[in-house]
PDB file of N, CA, C and O in Angstrom:
ATOM      1  N   UNK A   1      20.559 -13.570  77.036  1.00  0.00           N
ATOM      2  CA  UNK A   1      21.853 -13.986  77.497  1.00  0.00           C
ATOM      3  C   UNK A   1      21.809 -15.487  77.725  1.00  0.00           C
ATOM      4  O   UNK A   1      20.885 -16.010  78.348  1.00  0.00           O
ATOM      5  N   UNK A   2      22.811 -16.163  77.218  1.00  0.00           N
ATOM      6  CA  UNK A   2      22.851 -17.609  77.297  1.00  0.00           C
ATOM      7  C   UNK A   2      23.503 -18.041  78.614  1.00  0.00           C
ATOM      8  O   UNK A   2      24.521 -17.479  79.017  1.00  0.00           O
ATOM      9  N   UNK A   3      22.914 -19.042  79.286  1.00  0.00           N
ATOM     10  CA  UNK A   3      23.464 -19.544  80.550  1.00  0.00           C
ATOM     11  C   UNK A   3      24.716 -20.368  80.259  1.00  0.00           C
ATOM     12  O   UNK A   3      24.803 -21.067  79.249  1.00  0.00           O
ATOM     13  N   UNK A   4      25.661 -20.270  81.152  1.00  0.00           N
ATOM     14  CA  UNK A   4      26.918 -20.999  81.004  1.00  0.00           C
ATOM     15  C   UNK A   4      26.685 -22.462  81.357  1.00  0.00           C
ATOM     16  O   UNK A   4      26.032 -22.771  82.353  1.00  0.00           O
ATOM     17  N   UNK A   5      27.217 -23.351  80.541  1.00  0.00           N
ATOM     18  CA  UNK A   5      27.034 -24.777  80.828  1.00  0.00           C
ATOM     19  C   UNK A   5      27.943 -25.186  81.981  1.00  0.00           C
ATOM     20  O   UNK A   5      29.010 -24.600  82.169  1.00  0.00           O
ATOM     21  N   UNK A   6      27.526 -26.195  82.760  1.00  0.00           N
ATOM     22  CA  UNK A   6      28.349 -26.634  83.893  1.00  0.00           C
ATOM     23  C   UNK A   6      29.739 -27.083  83.464  1.00  0.00           C
ATOM     24  O   UNK A   6      30.695 -26.914  84.221  1.00  0.00           O
ATOM     25  N   UNK A   7      29.875 -27.644  82.285  1.00  0.00           N
ATOM     26  CA  UNK A   7      31.185 -28.123  81.838  1.00  0.00           C
ATOM     27  C   UNK A   7      32.148 -26.974  81.594  1.00  0.00           C
ATOM     28  O   UNK A   7      33.352 -27.126  81.801  1.00  0.00           O
ATOM     29  N   UNK A   8      31.646 -25.837  81.161  1.00  0.00           N
ATOM     30  CA  UNK A   8      32.537 -24.718  80.864  1.00  0.00           C
ATOM     31  C   UNK A   8      32.739 -23.807  82.069  1.00  0.00           C
ATOM     32  O   UNK A   8      33.556 -22.886  82.026  1.00  0.00           O
ATOM     33  N   UNK A   9      32.006 -24.060  83.127  1.00  0.00           N
ATOM     34  CA  UNK A   9      32.088 -23.188  84.294  1.00  0.00           C
ATOM     35  C   UNK A   9      33.349 -23.435  85.117  1.00  0.00           C
ATOM     36  O   UNK A   9      33.694 -22.622  85.974  1.00  0.00           O
ATOM     37  N   UNK A  10      34.030 -24.529  84.871  1.00  0.00           N
ATOM     38  CA  UNK A  10      35.240 -24.830  85.637  1.00  0.00           C
ATOM     39  C   UNK A  10      34.897 -25.609  86.890  1.00  0.00           C
ATOM     40  O   UNK A  10      33.727 -25.888  87.152  1.00  0.00           O
ATOM     41  N   UNK A  11      35.897 -25.955  87.655  1.00  0.00           N
ATOM     42  CA  UNK A  11      35.640 -26.730  88.853  1.00  0.00           C
ATOM     43  C   UNK A  11      34.841 -25.935  89.870  1.00  0.00           C
ATOM     44  O   UNK A  11      35.175 -24.795  90.193  1.00  0.00           O
ATOM     45  N   UNK A  12      33.804 -26.542  90.358  1.00  0.00           N
ATOM     46  CA  UNK A  12      32.956 -25.892  91.344  1.00  0.00           C
ATOM     47  C   UNK A  12      33.168 -26.501  92.708  1.00  0.00           C
ATOM     48  O   UNK A  12      34.070 -27.316  92.900  1.00  0.00           O
ATOM     49  N   UNK A  13      32.334 -26.104  93.663  1.00  0.00           N
ATOM     50  CA  UNK A  13      32.525 -26.581  95.019  1.00  0.00           C
ATOM     51  C   UNK A  13      32.334 -28.093  95.163  1.00  0.00           C
ATOM     52  O   UNK A  13      32.910 -28.696  96.069  1.00  0.00           O
ATOM     53  N   UNK A  14      31.547 -28.708  94.301  1.00  0.00           N
ATOM     54  CA  UNK A  14      31.322 -30.148  94.397  1.00  0.00           C
ATOM     55  C   UNK A  14      32.297 -30.963  93.572  1.00  0.00           C
ATOM     56  O   UNK A  14      32.212 -32.191  93.545  1.00  0.00           O
ATOM     57  N   UNK A  15      33.221 -30.298  92.899  1.00  0.00           N
ATOM     58  CA  UNK A  15      34.157 -30.982  92.019  1.00  0.00           C
ATOM     59  C   UNK A  15      35.406 -31.377  92.781  1.00  0.00           C
ATOM     60  O   UNK A  15      35.939 -30.587  93.561  1.00  0.00           O
ATOM     61  N   UNK A  16      35.870 -32.582  92.563  1.00  0.00           N
ATOM     62  CA  UNK A  16      37.133 -32.993  93.169  1.00  0.00           C
ATOM     63  C   UNK A  16      38.207 -33.037  92.101  1.00  0.00           C
ATOM     64  O   UNK A  16      37.935 -33.337  90.939  1.00  0.00           O
ATOM     65  N   UNK A  17      39.392 -32.743  92.497  1.00  0.00           N
ATOM     66  CA  UNK A  17      40.526 -32.773  91.586  1.00  0.00           C
ATOM     67  C   UNK A  17      41.361 -33.990  91.898  1.00  0.00           C
ATOM     68  O   UNK A  17      41.699 -34.235  93.057  1.00  0.00           O
ATOM     69  N   UNK A  18      41.694 -34.744  90.896  1.00  0.00           N
ATOM     70  CA  UNK A  18      42.538 -35.911  91.110  1.00  0.00           C
ATOM     71  C   UNK A  18      43.984 -35.469  91.170  1.00  0.00           C
ATOM     72  O   UNK A  18      44.465 -34.722  90.318  1.00  0.00           O
ATOM     73  N   UNK A  19      44.651 -35.939  92.178  1.00  0.00           N
ATOM     74  CA  UNK A  19      46.058 -35.632  92.352  1.00  0.00           C
ATOM     75  C   UNK A  19      46.851 -36.891  92.056  1.00  0.00           C
ATOM     76  O   UNK A  19      46.580 -37.955  92.613  1.00  0.00           O
ATOM     77  N   UNK A  20      47.812 -36.765  91.193  1.00  0.00           N
ATOM     78  CA  UNK A  20      48.628 -37.909  90.848  1.00  0.00           C
ATOM     79  C   UNK A  20      49.582 -38.216  91.992  1.00  0.00           C
ATOM     80  O   UNK A  20      50.213 -37.302  92.523  1.00  0.00           O
ATOM     81  N   UNK A  21      49.705 -39.494  92.389  1.00  0.00           N
ATOM     82  CA  UNK A  21      50.623 -39.823  93.479  1.00  0.00           C
ATOM     83  C   UNK A  21      52.052 -39.459  93.116  1.00  0.00           C
ATOM     84  O   UNK A  21      52.445 -39.475  91.949  1.00  0.00           O
ATOM     85  N   UNK A  22      52.804 -39.136  94.135  1.00  0.00           N
ATOM     86  CA  UNK A  22      54.202 -38.753  93.923  1.00  0.00           C
ATOM     87  C   UNK A  22      54.981 -39.926  93.343  1.00  0.00           C
ATOM     88  O   UNK A  22      54.669 -41.088  93.601  1.00  0.00           O
ATOM     89  N   UNK A  23      55.978 -39.604  92.572  1.00  0.00           N
ATOM     90  CA  UNK A  23      56.840 -40.616  91.990  1.00  0.00           C
ATOM     91  C   UNK A  23      57.606 -41.317  93.107  1.00  0.00           C
ATOM     92  O   UNK A  23      58.315 -40.654  93.864  1.00  0.00           O
ATOM     93  N   UNK A  24      57.484 -42.651  93.233  1.00  0.00           N
ATOM     94  CA  UNK A  24      58.174 -43.347  94.324  1.00  0.00           C
ATOM     95  C   UNK A  24      59.690 -43.186  94.282  1.00  0.00           C
ATOM     96  O   UNK A  24      60.349 -43.299  95.315  1.00  0.00           O
ATOM     97  N   UNK A  25      60.241 -42.928  93.122  1.00  0.00           N
ATOM     98  CA  UNK A  25      61.687 -42.748  93.020  1.00  0.00           C
ATOM     99  C   UNK A  25      62.116 -41.427  93.654  1.00  0.00           C
ATOM    100  O   UNK A  25      63.254 -41.295  94.103  1.00  0.00           O
ATOM    101  N   UNK A  26      61.204 -40.446  93.693  1.00  0.00           N
ATOM    102  CA  UNK A  26      61.521 -39.122  94.222  1.00  0.00           C
ATOM    103  C   UNK A  26      61.137 -39.016  95.700  1.00  0.00           C
ATOM    104  O   UNK A  26      61.784 -38.299  96.462  1.00  0.00           O
ATOM    105  N   UNK A  27      60.090 -39.729  96.097  1.00  0.00           N
ATOM    106  CA  UNK A  27      59.575 -39.649  97.459  1.00  0.00           C
ATOM    107  C   UNK A  27      60.590 -40.242  98.440  1.00  0.00           C
ATOM    108  O   UNK A  27      61.135 -41.318  98.190  1.00  0.00           O
ATOM    109  N   UNK A  28      60.847 -39.549  99.553  1.00  0.00           N
ATOM    110  CA  UNK A  28      61.795 -40.099 100.533  1.00  0.00           C
ATOM    111  C   UNK A  28      61.219 -41.346 101.189  1.00  0.00           C
ATOM    112  O   UNK A  28      60.010 -41.450 101.398  1.00  0.00           O
ATOM    113  N   UNK A  29      62.091 -42.285 101.509  1.00  0.00           N
ATOM    114  CA  UNK A  29      61.649 -43.511 102.149  1.00  0.00           C
ATOM    115  C   UNK A  29      61.412 -43.244 103.626  1.00  0.00           C
ATOM    116  O   UNK A  29      62.141 -42.478 104.256  1.00  0.00           O
ATOM    117  N   UNK A  30      60.393 -43.877 104.165  1.00  0.00           N
ATOM    118  CA  UNK A  30      60.183 -43.751 105.602  1.00  0.00           C
ATOM    119  C   UNK A  30      61.138 -44.716 106.299  1.00  0.00           C
ATOM    120  O   UNK A  30      61.451 -45.794 105.794  1.00  0.00           O
ATOM    121  N   UNK A  31      61.580 -44.295 107.459  1.00  0.00           N
ATOM    122  CA  UNK A  31      62.543 -45.108 108.196  1.00  0.00           C
ATOM    123  C   UNK A  31      61.846 -45.763 109.374  1.00  0.00           C
ATOM    124  O   UNK A  31      60.844 -45.248 109.872  1.00  0.00           O
ATOM    125  N   UNK A  32      62.365 -46.885 109.818  1.00  0.00           N
ATOM    126  CA  UNK A  32      61.747 -47.560 110.973  1.00  0.00           C
ATOM    127  C   UNK A  32      61.798 -46.678 112.216  1.00  0.00           C
ATOM    128  O   UNK A  32      62.752 -45.922 112.400  1.00  0.00           O
ATOM    129  N   UNK A  33      60.779 -46.770 113.072  1.00  0.00           N
ATOM    130  CA  UNK A  33      60.748 -45.941 114.287  1.00  0.00           C
ATOM    131  C   UNK A  33      61.976 -46.092 115.169  1.00  0.00           C
ATOM    132  O   UNK A  33      62.438 -45.111 115.751  1.00  0.00           O
ATOM    133  N   UNK A  34      62.515 -47.307 115.282  1.00  0.00           N
ATOM    134  CA  UNK A  34      63.707 -47.489 116.115  1.00  0.00           C
ATOM    135  C   UNK A  34      64.888 -46.696 115.581  1.00  0.00           C
ATOM    136  O   UNK A  34      65.653 -46.112 116.348  1.00  0.00           O
ATOM    137  N   UNK A  35      65.031 -46.677 114.269  1.00  0.00           N
ATOM    138  CA  UNK A  35      66.136 -45.925 113.654  1.00  0.00           C
ATOM    139  C   UNK A  35      65.971 -44.432 113.912  1.00  0.00           C
ATOM    140  O   UNK A  35      66.940 -43.742 114.228  1.00  0.00           O
ATOM    141  N   UNK A  36      64.735 -43.931 113.775  1.00  0.00           N
ATOM    142  CA  UNK A  36      64.475 -42.514 114.035  1.00  0.00           C
ATOM    143  C   UNK A  36      64.716 -42.180 115.503  1.00  0.00           C
ATOM    144  O   UNK A  36      65.312 -41.150 115.819  1.00  0.00           O
ATOM    145  N   UNK A  37      64.254 -43.053 116.403  1.00  0.00           N
ATOM    146  CA  UNK A  37      64.444 -42.814 117.836  1.00  0.00           C
ATOM    147  C   UNK A  37      65.922 -42.802 118.191  1.00  0.00           C
ATOM    148  O   UNK A  37      66.357 -41.986 119.005  1.00  0.00           O
ATOM    149  N   UNK A  38      66.693 -43.692 117.593  1.00  0.00           N
ATOM    150  CA  UNK A  38      68.134 -43.722 117.865  1.00  0.00           C
ATOM    151  C   UNK A  38      68.807 -42.444 117.389  1.00  0.00           C
ATOM    152  O   UNK A  38      69.700 -41.919 118.055  1.00  0.00           O
ATOM    153  N   UNK A  39      68.378 -41.946 116.239  1.00  0.00           N
ATOM    154  CA  UNK A  39      68.954 -40.699 115.717  1.00  0.00           C
ATOM    155  C   UNK A  39      68.591 -39.525 116.621  1.00  0.00           C
ATOM    156  O   UNK A  39      69.439 -38.689 116.933  1.00  0.00           O
ATOM    157  N   UNK A  40      67.332 -39.466 117.038  1.00  0.00           N
ATOM    158  CA  UNK A  40      66.889 -38.389 117.934  1.00  0.00           C
ATOM    159  C   UNK A  40      67.655 -38.470 119.249  1.00  0.00           C
ATOM    160  O   UNK A  40      68.099 -37.446 119.767  1.00  0.00           O
ATOM    161  N   UNK A  41      67.814 -39.677 119.797  1.00  0.00           N
ATOM    162  CA  UNK A  41      68.537 -39.850 121.060  1.00  0.00           C
ATOM    163  C   UNK A  41      69.980 -39.390 120.928  1.00  0.00           C
ATOM    164  O   UNK A  41      70.527 -38.790 121.854  1.00  0.00           O
ATOM    165  N   UNK A  42      70.596 -39.660 119.800  1.00  0.00           N
ATOM    166  CA  UNK A  42      71.979 -39.231 119.570  1.00  0.00           C
ATOM    167  C   UNK A  42      72.077 -37.708 119.574  1.00  0.00           C
ATOM    168  O   UNK A  42      72.985 -37.140 120.182  1.00  0.00           O
ATOM    169  N   UNK A  43      71.152 -37.060 118.903  1.00  0.00           N
ATOM    170  CA  UNK A  43      71.149 -35.592 118.850  1.00  0.00           C
ATOM    171  C   UNK A  43      70.882 -35.014 120.243  1.00  0.00           C
ATOM    172  O   UNK A  43      71.553 -34.071 120.662  1.00  0.00           O
ATOM    173  N   UNK A  44      69.910 -35.576 120.957  1.00  0.00           N
ATOM    174  CA  UNK A  44      69.590 -35.078 122.295  1.00  0.00           C
ATOM    175  C   UNK A  44      70.752 -35.285 123.264  1.00  0.00           C
ATOM    176  O   UNK A  44      71.022 -34.429 124.106  1.00  0.00           O
ATOM    177  N   UNK A  45      71.434 -36.415 123.144  1.00  0.00           N
ATOM    178  CA  UNK A  45      72.569 -36.696 124.030  1.00  0.00           C
ATOM    179  C   UNK A  45      73.720 -35.732 123.791  1.00  0.00           C
ATOM    180  O   UNK A  45      74.490 -35.444 124.707  1.00  0.00           O
ATOM    181  N   UNK A  46      73.843 -35.234 122.574  1.00  0.00           N
ATOM    182  CA  UNK A  46      74.908 -34.287 122.246  1.00  0.00           C
ATOM    183  C   UNK A  46      74.601 -32.884 122.773  1.00  0.00           C
ATOM    184  O   UNK A  46      75.485 -32.029 122.824  1.00  0.00           O
ATOM    185  N   UNK A  47      73.348 -32.651 123.163  1.00  0.00           N
ATOM    186  CA  UNK A  47      72.945 -31.345 123.668  1.00  0.00           C
ATOM    187  C   UNK A  47      73.138 -31.295 125.175  1.00  0.00           C
ATOM    188  O   UNK A  47      73.051 -32.316 125.856  1.00  0.00           O
ATOM    189  N   UNK A  48      73.399 -30.106 125.686  1.00  0.00           N
ATOM    190  CA  UNK A  48      73.464 -29.933 127.140  1.00  0.00           C
ATOM    191  C   UNK A  48      72.037 -29.873 127.685  1.00  0.00           C
ATOM    192  O   UNK A  48      71.074 -29.738 126.930  1.00  0.00           O
ATOM    193  N   UNK A  49      71.923 -29.976 128.993  1.00  0.00           N
ATOM    194  CA  UNK A  49      70.611 -29.869 129.639  1.00  0.00           C
ATOM    195  C   UNK A  49      69.943 -28.541 129.279  1.00  0.00           C
ATOM    196  O   UNK A  49      68.755 -28.506 128.961  1.00  0.00           O
ATOM    197  N   UNK A  50      70.704 -27.462 129.330  1.00  0.00           N
ATOM    198  CA  UNK A  50      70.151 -26.136 129.016  1.00  0.00           C
ATOM    199  C   UNK A  50      69.667 -26.068 127.576  1.00  0.00           C
ATOM    200  O   UNK A  50      68.617 -25.487 127.302  1.00  0.00           O
ATOM    201  N   UNK A  51      70.419 -26.656 126.656  1.00  0.00           N
ATOM    202  CA  UNK A  51      70.002 -26.664 125.245  1.00  0.00           C
ATOM    203  C   UNK A  51      68.719 -27.474 125.058  1.00  0.00           C
ATOM    204  O   UNK A  51      67.831 -27.070 124.307  1.00  0.00           O
ATOM    205  N   UNK A  52      68.622 -28.621 125.744  1.00  0.00           N
ATOM    206  CA  UNK A  52      67.401 -29.426 125.636  1.00  0.00           C
ATOM    207  C   UNK A  52      66.211 -28.666 126.198  1.00  0.00           C
ATOM    208  O   UNK A  52      65.132 -28.680 125.606  1.00  0.00           O
ATOM    209  N   UNK A  53      66.396 -27.996 127.344  1.00  0.00           N
ATOM    210  CA  UNK A  53      65.298 -27.236 127.941  1.00  0.00           C
ATOM    211  C   UNK A  53      64.903 -26.046 127.068  1.00  0.00           C
ATOM    212  O   UNK A  53      63.720 -25.730 126.945  1.00  0.00           O
ATOM    213  N   UNK A  54      65.879 -25.396 126.472  1.00  0.00           N
ATOM    214  CA  UNK A  54      65.587 -24.270 125.576  1.00  0.00           C
ATOM    215  C   UNK A  54      64.790 -24.760 124.370  1.00  0.00           C
ATOM    216  O   UNK A  54      63.829 -24.109 123.960  1.00  0.00           O
ATOM    217  N   UNK A  55      65.176 -25.895 123.798  1.00  0.00           N
ATOM    218  CA  UNK A  55      64.452 -26.463 122.654  1.00  0.00           C
ATOM    219  C   UNK A  55      63.038 -26.876 123.073  1.00  0.00           C
ATOM    220  O   UNK A  55      62.079 -26.671 122.329  1.00  0.00           O
ATOM    221  N   UNK A  56      62.919 -27.456 124.267  1.00  0.00           N
ATOM    222  CA  UNK A  56      61.603 -27.865 124.774  1.00  0.00           C
ATOM    223  C   UNK A  56      60.707 -26.657 124.979  1.00  0.00           C
ATOM    224  O   UNK A  56      59.571 -26.641 124.505  1.00  0.00           O
ATOM    225  N   UNK A  57      61.201 -25.650 125.674  1.00  0.00           N
ATOM    226  CA  UNK A  57      60.397 -24.459 125.987  1.00  0.00           C
ATOM    227  C   UNK A  57      60.020 -23.660 124.738  1.00  0.00           C
ATOM    228  O   UNK A  57      58.976 -23.008 124.708  1.00  0.00           O
ATOM    229  N   UNK A  58      60.863 -23.711 123.715  1.00  0.00           N
ATOM    230  CA  UNK A  58      60.558 -22.956 122.495  1.00  0.00           C
ATOM    231  C   UNK A  58      59.586 -23.695 121.574  1.00  0.00           C
ATOM    232  O   UNK A  58      59.095 -23.131 120.596  1.00  0.00           O
ATOM    233  N   UNK A  59      59.315 -24.960 121.893  1.00  0.00           N
ATOM    234  CA  UNK A  59      58.397 -25.732 121.055  1.00  0.00           C
ATOM    235  C   UNK A  59      59.064 -26.339 119.836  1.00  0.00           C
ATOM    236  O   UNK A  59      58.392 -26.755 118.893  1.00  0.00           O
ATOM    237  N   UNK A  60      60.386 -26.389 119.857  1.00  0.00           N
ATOM    238  CA  UNK A  60      61.124 -26.902 118.698  1.00  0.00           C
ATOM    239  C   UNK A  60      61.099 -28.423 118.606  1.00  0.00           C
ATOM    240  O   UNK A  60      61.428 -28.977 117.557  1.00  0.00           O
ATOM    241  N   UNK A  61      60.715 -29.112 119.685  1.00  0.00           N
ATOM    242  CA  UNK A  61      60.714 -30.567 119.686  1.00  0.00           C
ATOM    243  C   UNK A  61      59.318 -31.106 119.361  1.00  0.00           C
ATOM    244  O   UNK A  61      58.314 -30.606 119.869  1.00  0.00           O
ATOM    245  N   UNK A  62      59.271 -32.124 118.513  1.00  0.00           N
ATOM    246  CA  UNK A  62      58.001 -32.755 118.180  1.00  0.00           C
ATOM    247  C   UNK A  62      57.594 -33.700 119.310  1.00  0.00           C
ATOM    248  O   UNK A  62      58.380 -33.961 120.221  1.00  0.00           O
ATOM    249  N   UNK A  63      56.376 -34.205 119.248  1.00  0.00           N
ATOM    250  CA  UNK A  63      55.905 -35.153 120.258  1.00  0.00           C
ATOM    251  C   UNK A  63      56.787 -36.401 120.276  1.00  0.00           C
ATOM    252  O   UNK A  63      57.079 -36.938 121.345  1.00  0.00           O
ATOM    253  N   UNK A  64      57.208 -36.861 119.113  1.00  0.00           N
ATOM    254  CA  UNK A  64      58.093 -38.025 119.034  1.00  0.00           C
ATOM    255  C   UNK A  64      59.422 -37.724 119.718  1.00  0.00           C
ATOM    256  O   UNK A  64      59.926 -38.544 120.486  1.00  0.00           O
ATOM    257  N   UNK A  65      59.980 -36.570 119.446  1.00  0.00           N
ATOM    258  CA  UNK A  65      61.259 -36.195 120.055  1.00  0.00           C
ATOM    259  C   UNK A  65      61.125 -36.043 121.571  1.00  0.00           C
ATOM    260  O   UNK A  65      62.040 -36.400 122.313  1.00  0.00           O
ATOM    261  N   UNK A  66      59.989 -35.514 122.034  1.00  0.00           N
ATOM    262  CA  UNK A  66      59.754 -35.399 123.467  1.00  0.00           C
ATOM    263  C   UNK A  66      59.630 -36.772 124.121  1.00  0.00           C
ATOM    264  O   UNK A  66      60.114 -36.977 125.234  1.00  0.00           O
ATOM    265  N   UNK A  67      58.985 -37.709 123.433  1.00  0.00           N
ATOM    266  CA  UNK A  67      58.859 -39.065 123.962  1.00  0.00           C
ATOM    267  C   UNK A  67      60.232 -39.725 124.084  1.00  0.00           C
ATOM    268  O   UNK A  67      60.517 -40.407 125.069  1.00  0.00           O
ATOM    269  N   UNK A  68      61.075 -39.517 123.077  1.00  0.00           N
ATOM    270  CA  UNK A  68      62.437 -40.071 123.134  1.00  0.00           C
ATOM    271  C   UNK A  68      63.211 -39.411 124.274  1.00  0.00           C
ATOM    272  O   UNK A  68      63.903 -40.095 125.027  1.00  0.00           O
ATOM    273  N   UNK A  69      63.102 -38.098 124.406  1.00  0.00           N
ATOM    274  CA  UNK A  69      63.800 -37.385 125.481  1.00  0.00           C
ATOM    275  C   UNK A  69      63.324 -37.876 126.843  1.00  0.00           C
ATOM    276  O   UNK A  69      64.131 -38.046 127.757  1.00  0.00           O
ATOM    277  N   UNK A  70      62.014 -38.107 126.985  1.00  0.00           N
ATOM    278  CA  UNK A  70      61.472 -38.580 128.249  1.00  0.00           C
ATOM    279  C   UNK A  70      61.964 -39.985 128.580  1.00  0.00           C
ATOM    280  O   UNK A  70      62.141 -40.320 129.751  1.00  0.00           O
ATOM    281  N   UNK A  71      62.183 -40.805 127.561  1.00  0.00           N
ATOM    282  CA  UNK A  71      62.672 -42.156 127.835  1.00  0.00           C
ATOM    283  C   UNK A  71      64.169 -42.166 128.146  1.00  0.00           C
ATOM    284  O   UNK A  71      64.634 -43.016 128.905  1.00  0.00           O
ATOM    285  N   UNK A  72      64.920 -41.241 127.576  1.00  0.00           N
ATOM    286  CA  UNK A  72      66.374 -41.199 127.803  1.00  0.00           C
ATOM    287  C   UNK A  72      66.759 -40.343 128.996  1.00  0.00           C
ATOM    288  O   UNK A  72      67.736 -40.638 129.685  1.00  0.00           O
ATOM    289  N   UNK A  73      65.993 -39.277 129.244  1.00  0.00           N
ATOM    290  CA  UNK A  73      66.324 -38.338 130.314  1.00  0.00           C
ATOM    291  C   UNK A  73      65.094 -38.075 131.189  1.00  0.00           C
ATOM    292  O   UNK A  73      64.686 -36.920 131.318  1.00  0.00           O
ATOM    293  N   UNK A  74      64.492 -39.100 131.793  1.00  0.00           N
ATOM    294  CA  UNK A  74      63.240 -38.884 132.537  1.00  0.00           C
ATOM    295  C   UNK A  74      63.394 -37.943 133.730  1.00  0.00           C
ATOM    296  O   UNK A  74      62.463 -37.213 134.071  1.00  0.00           O
ATOM    297  N   UNK A  75      64.560 -37.958 134.360  1.00  0.00           N
ATOM    298  CA  UNK A  75      64.760 -37.105 135.537  1.00  0.00           C
ATOM    299  C   UNK A  75      64.933 -35.633 135.159  1.00  0.00           C
ATOM    300  O   UNK A  75      64.828 -34.759 136.018  1.00  0.00           O
ATOM    301  N   UNK A  76      65.193 -35.358 133.900  1.00  0.00           N
ATOM    302  CA  UNK A  76      65.396 -33.975 133.456  1.00  0.00           C
ATOM    303  C   UNK A  76      64.146 -33.347 132.857  1.00  0.00           C
ATOM    304  O   UNK A  76      64.116 -32.139 132.619  1.00  0.00           O
ATOM    305  N   UNK A  77      63.110 -34.149 132.609  1.00  0.00           N
ATOM    306  CA  UNK A  77      61.903 -33.613 131.997  1.00  0.00           C
ATOM    307  C   UNK A  77      61.027 -32.948 133.058  1.00  0.00           C
ATOM    308  O   UNK A  77      60.863 -33.490 134.151  1.00  0.00           O
ATOM    309  N   UNK A  78      60.462 -31.779 132.747  1.00  0.00           N
ATOM    310  CA  UNK A  78      59.584 -31.105 133.706  1.00  0.00           C
ATOM    311  C   UNK A  78      58.342 -31.967 133.997  1.00  0.00           C
ATOM    312  O   UNK A  78      57.763 -32.576 133.098  1.00  0.00           O
ATOM    313  N   UNK A  79      57.954 -31.997 135.275  1.00  0.00           N
ATOM    314  CA  UNK A  79      56.807 -32.781 135.728  1.00  0.00           C
ATOM    315  C   UNK A  79      55.711 -31.825 136.192  1.00  0.00           C
ATOM    316  O   UNK A  79      55.986 -30.824 136.853  1.00  0.00           O
ATOM    317  N   UNK A  80      54.480 -32.143 135.841  1.00  0.00           N
ATOM    318  CA  UNK A  80      53.318 -31.360 136.263  1.00  0.00           C
ATOM    319  C   UNK A  80      52.244 -32.342 136.706  1.00  0.00           C
ATOM    320  O   UNK A  80      51.806 -33.178 135.915  1.00  0.00           O
ATOM    321  N   UNK A  81      51.814 -32.251 137.963  1.00  0.00           N
ATOM    322  CA  UNK A  81      50.809 -33.167 138.525  1.00  0.00           C
ATOM    323  C   UNK A  81      51.195 -34.629 138.339  1.00  0.00           C
ATOM    324  O   UNK A  81      50.341 -35.463 138.037  1.00  0.00           O
ATOM    325  N   UNK A  82      52.464 -34.943 138.516  1.00  0.00           N
ATOM    326  CA  UNK A  82      52.924 -36.323 138.437  1.00  0.00           C
ATOM    327  C   UNK A  82      53.076 -36.877 137.034  1.00  0.00           C
ATOM    328  O   UNK A  82      53.327 -38.072 136.876  1.00  0.00           O
ATOM    329  N   UNK A  83      52.935 -36.055 136.022  1.00  0.00           N
ATOM    330  CA  UNK A  83      53.048 -36.482 134.627  1.00  0.00           C
ATOM    331  C   UNK A  83      54.055 -35.574 133.934  1.00  0.00           C
ATOM    332  O   UNK A  83      54.273 -34.440 134.359  1.00  0.00           O
ATOM    333  N   UNK A  84      54.664 -36.072 132.871  1.00  0.00           N
ATOM    334  CA  UNK A  84      55.543 -35.195 132.101  1.00  0.00           C
ATOM    335  C   UNK A  84      54.731 -33.979 131.670  1.00  0.00           C
ATOM    336  O   UNK A  84      53.591 -34.107 131.226  1.00  0.00           O
ATOM    337  N   UNK A  85      55.330 -32.805 131.805  1.00  0.00           N
ATOM    338  CA  UNK A  85      54.620 -31.556 131.534  1.00  0.00           C
ATOM    339  C   UNK A  85      54.025 -31.519 130.135  1.00  0.00           C
ATOM    340  O   UNK A  85      52.889 -31.080 129.954  1.00  0.00           O
ATOM    341  N   UNK A  86      54.782 -31.977 129.144  1.00  0.00           N
ATOM    342  CA  UNK A  86      54.299 -31.897 127.764  1.00  0.00           C
ATOM    343  C   UNK A  86      53.087 -32.789 127.522  1.00  0.00           C
ATOM    344  O   UNK A  86      52.331 -32.557 126.579  1.00  0.00           O
ATOM    345  N   UNK A  87      52.893 -33.795 128.352  1.00  0.00           N
ATOM    346  CA  UNK A  87      51.684 -34.623 128.262  1.00  0.00           C
ATOM    347  C   UNK A  87      50.584 -34.005 129.113  1.00  0.00           C
ATOM    348  O   UNK A  87      49.432 -33.926 128.686  1.00  0.00           O
ATOM    349  N   UNK A  88      50.941 -33.565 130.324  1.00  0.00           N
ATOM    350  CA  UNK A  88      49.952 -33.034 131.258  1.00  0.00           C
ATOM    351  C   UNK A  88      49.220 -31.815 130.707  1.00  0.00           C
ATOM    352  O   UNK A  88      48.027 -31.650 130.962  1.00  0.00           O
ATOM    353  N   UNK A  89      49.902 -30.968 129.967  1.00  0.00           N
ATOM    354  CA  UNK A  89      49.232 -29.750 129.474  1.00  0.00           C
ATOM    355  C   UNK A  89      48.163 -30.066 128.438  1.00  0.00           C
ATOM    356  O   UNK A  89      47.320 -29.220 128.141  1.00  0.00           O
ATOM    357  N   UNK A  90      48.187 -31.276 127.885  1.00  0.00           N
ATOM    358  CA  UNK A  90      47.157 -31.648 126.908  1.00  0.00           C
ATOM    359  C   UNK A  90      45.967 -32.351 127.574  1.00  0.00           C
ATOM    360  O   UNK A  90      44.977 -32.656 126.910  1.00  0.00           O
ATOM    361  N   UNK A  91      46.065 -32.606 128.882  1.00  0.00           N
ATOM    362  CA  UNK A  91      44.988 -33.296 129.601  1.00  0.00           C
ATOM    363  C   UNK A  91      43.975 -32.293 130.118  1.00  0.00           C
ATOM    364  O   UNK A  91      44.336 -31.189 130.526  1.00  0.00           O
ATOM    365  N   UNK A  92      42.719 -32.671 130.101  1.00  0.00           N
ATOM    366  CA  UNK A  92      41.647 -31.787 130.537  1.00  0.00           C
ATOM    367  C   UNK A  92      41.511 -31.796 132.052  1.00  0.00           C
ATOM    368  O   UNK A  92      41.097 -30.794 132.634  1.00  0.00           O
ATOM    369  N   UNK A  93      41.847 -32.891 132.696  1.00  0.00           N
ATOM    370  CA  UNK A  93      41.566 -33.048 134.124  1.00  0.00           C
ATOM    371  C   UNK A  93      42.715 -32.619 135.032  1.00  0.00           C
ATOM    372  O   UNK A  93      42.962 -33.251 136.059  1.00  0.00           O
ATOM    373  N   UNK A  94      43.407 -31.562 134.666  1.00  0.00           N
ATOM    374  CA  UNK A  94      44.458 -31.046 135.538  1.00  0.00           C
ATOM    375  C   UNK A  94      43.853 -30.479 136.800  1.00  0.00           C
ATOM    376  O   UNK A  94      42.828 -29.799 136.745  1.00  0.00           O
ATOM    377  N   UNK A  95      44.465 -30.745 137.930  1.00  0.00           N
ATOM    378  CA  UNK A  95      43.961 -30.222 139.201  1.00  0.00           C
ATOM    379  C   UNK A  95      44.807 -29.086 139.677  1.00  0.00           C
ATOM    380  O   UNK A  95      44.536 -28.516 140.734  1.00  0.00           O
TER     381      UNK A  95
END
């Protein structure tokens, strides 16, 4: 029985596949952080307190969206050990 040559064996664990970069004409443009924050703030401002809390508790908000919410509505964000809850739960030194 003849051994299979490495070239005909196909990609193995040590083989890397080259991926062609996406076409820049098709790829969406990234927007400046200020523009994104303004858009997030507009959406959050249109929501009621209950809607914002429901979105927060369900995990529907990203870290960026939570940061924007904390800057626009700091008195409405849940606090844990003197820190915003969404930040505090990621800290190891909670007392």
